[in-house]
C-alpha positions in Angstrom: -8.9 4.3 -16.5 -6.2 4.3 -19.2 -4.0 6.4 -17.0 -4.5 4.0 -14.1 -3.6 1.0 -16.3 -0.5 2.7 -17.7 0.5 3.8 -14.2 -0.1 0.3 -12.8 2.0 -1.3 -15.6 4.8 1.2 -15.1 4.7 0.6 -11.3 4.7 -3.2 -11.8 7.7 -3.0 -14.2 9.6 -0.7 -11.8 8.8 -3.0 -8.9 9.8 -6.1 -10.7 13.0 -4.8 -12.0 14.2 -3.2 -8.8 12.9 -5.9 -6.6 14.3 -8.7 -8.7 17.8 -7.6 -7.8 16.8 -7.4 -4.1 15.2 -10.9 -4.2 18.2 -12.3 -6.0 20.3 -11.3 -3.0 17.7 -12.3 -0.4 17.3 -16.0 -1.1 18.0 -17.2 2.4 19.3 -14.1 4.2 17.5 -10.8 4.6 18.4 -7.7 6.6 15.9 -5.4 8.3 16.7 -2.9 11.0 20.3 -4.1 11.1 19.4 -7.7 12.0 20.2 -10.7 9.8 17.4 -13.1 9.6 17.4 -16.7 8.2 14.7 -18.5 6.4 11.0 -17.3 6.5 11.6 -14.6 9.0 11.7 -11.9 6.3 7.9 -11.7 6.1 7.6 -11.6 9.9 10.2 -8.8 10.0 8.4 -6.8 7.3 5.0 -7.1 9.1 6.6 -6.1 12.4 7.6 -2.8 10.8 4.1 -1.7 9.8 1.6 0.2 11.8 -1.3 -2.3 11.0 0.3 -5.7 11.6 -2.9 -7.8 11.5 -3.6 -6.6 7.9 0.0 -7.3 6.9 -0.2 -10.8 8.4 -3.4 -11.5 6.4 -1.6 -10.5 3.2 1.2 -13.0 3.9 -1.4 -15.8 3.7 -2.3 -14.9 0.1 -1.2 -17.4 -2.6 2.2 -16.5 -4.0 3.3 -14.4 -1.1 6.6 -15.9 0.2 9.0 -13.0 0.0 8.9 -9.4 1.1 8.9 -8.3 -2.5 5.8 -10.5 -3.1 4.2 -9.1 0.0 4.8 -5.5 -1.3 3.2 -6.4 -4.7 0.3 -8.0 -2.9 -0.2 -5.0 -0.6 -0.2 -2.6 -3.6 -2.7 -4.8 -5.4 -5.0 -5.1 -2.5 -4.8 -1.4 -1.6 -5.5 -0.4 -5.2 -8.4 -2.8 -5.4 -9.9 -1.5 -2.1 -9.4 2.2 -3.2 -11.3 1.4 -6.5 -14.1 -0.3 -4.5 -14.2 2.7 -2.1 -14.5 5.1 -5.1 -17.4 3.0 -6.5 -19.2 2.9 -3.1 -18.9 6.7 -2.8 -20.2 7.2 -6.4 -23.1 4.8 -5.6 -23.9 6.6 -2.4 -23.9 10.0 -4.1 -26.3 8.7 -6.8 -28.6 6.9 -4.4 -28.9 9.7 -1.9 -28.7 12.6 -4.5 -26.2 14.2 -2.2 -26.4 18.0 -2.2 -24.7 20.9 -0.5 -21.7 20.0 1.7 -22.3 16.3 1.3 -22.0 16.6 -2.5 -18.7 18.4 -2.0 -17.5 15.8 0.5 -18.5 12.8 -1.8 -16.7 14.5 -4.7 -13.6 14.9 -2.5 -13.8 11.2 -1.4 -14.3 10.0 -4.9 -11.3 12.0 -6.2 -9.2 10.9 -3.2 -9.8 7.2 -3.8 -9.2 7.6 -7.5 -5.8 9.2 -6.6 -4.8 6.4 -4.3 -4.9 4.0 -7.2 -2.8 6.2 -9.5 -0.5 7.4 -6.7 0.9 4.0 -5.7 4.2 4.5 -7.4 7.1 3.2 -5.3 9.6 5.7 -4.0 7.9 8.8 -5.4 4.1 8.7 -4.9 3.4 6.2 -2.1 3.4 9.0 0.4 1.0 10.9 -1.9 -1.2 7.8 -1.8 -1.2 7.9 2.0 -2.3 11.6 1.8 -5.0 10.8 -0.7 -6.2 7.8 1.4 -6.8 10.3 4.2 -8.5 12.9 2.0 -12.0 11.6 2.6 -11.5 11.7 6.4 -10.2 15.3 6.0 -13.3 16.3 4.0 -15.6 15.1 6.7 -13.5 16.8 9.4 -14.2 20.1 7.6 -18.0 19.5 8.4 -18.1 18.0 11.9 -21.9 18.0 11.9 -22.0 15.5 9.1 -21.3 11.9 10.1 -19.4 9.8 7.5 -21.2 6.8 6.1 -17.8 5.6 4.9 -15.9 5.7 8.2 -15.0 1.9 8.3 -14.0 2.0 4.6 -11.9 5.2 5.1 -10.0 3.5 7.9 -9.5 0.3 5.9 -8.1 2.0 2.8 -5.9 4.4 4.8 -4.4 1.4 6.8 -3.8 -0.6 3.7 -2.0 2.3 1.9 0.0 3.1 5.1 1.2 -0.5 5.2 2.2 -0.3 1.5 4.5 2.6 2.4 6.0 0.8 5.4 6.5 -2.5 3.5 8.2 -0.6 0.7 10.5 1.0 3.1 11.3 -2.4 4.7 12.0 -4.0 1.2 14.2 -1.1 0.2 16.0 -1.1 3.5 16.7 -4.9 3.2 18.0 -4.4 -0.4 20.3 -1.6 0.7 21.7 -3.6 3.5 21.9 -6.8 1.4 24.1 -5.0 -1.1 26.6 -4.2 1.7 26.8 -7.8 3.0 29.9 -9.7 1.9 29.3 -12.8 -0.2 30.4 -15.8 1.8 29.4 -19.3 2.7 26.2 -18.2 4.5 24.9 -15.8 1.8 23.5 -17.7 -1.1 
């Protein structure tokens, strides 16, 4: 738990420091996929670049989400929270059913995978690792095709949230890189 808190704080500081520069250049103009967008279109563009758009759009409705950077922070928070909830559900299932044999191995893999998602959400370096971890539970069940997953919906949800974090992070970084190249003029504030 201490490792998770330390990692989360490090991630938050990294995101806030790197994204503050991006947000400072994105007040009214943002660049995504070589298109200049004015006003509130930044969130729409970010959500249009993810695989699971409906989830992204729901995150834009959270309080305090008005910029792509805030969307990224919210998506990280929600994905981490859902991974922690998934880990707890797996642990409860294992204790309740007294899982043995292959199911004990699978639940251990799922628990560890969801634990890794929370600690792997480190922008630029570990987000892809978090995507791999999020899919770890599905992979464990795939190794035993005769065992049906009691966690299928939860597995899909966590994987989709983490996948969106990766894509939103790419969109925010892409916007920042292109914003840095824009000339400062009367239209860029």
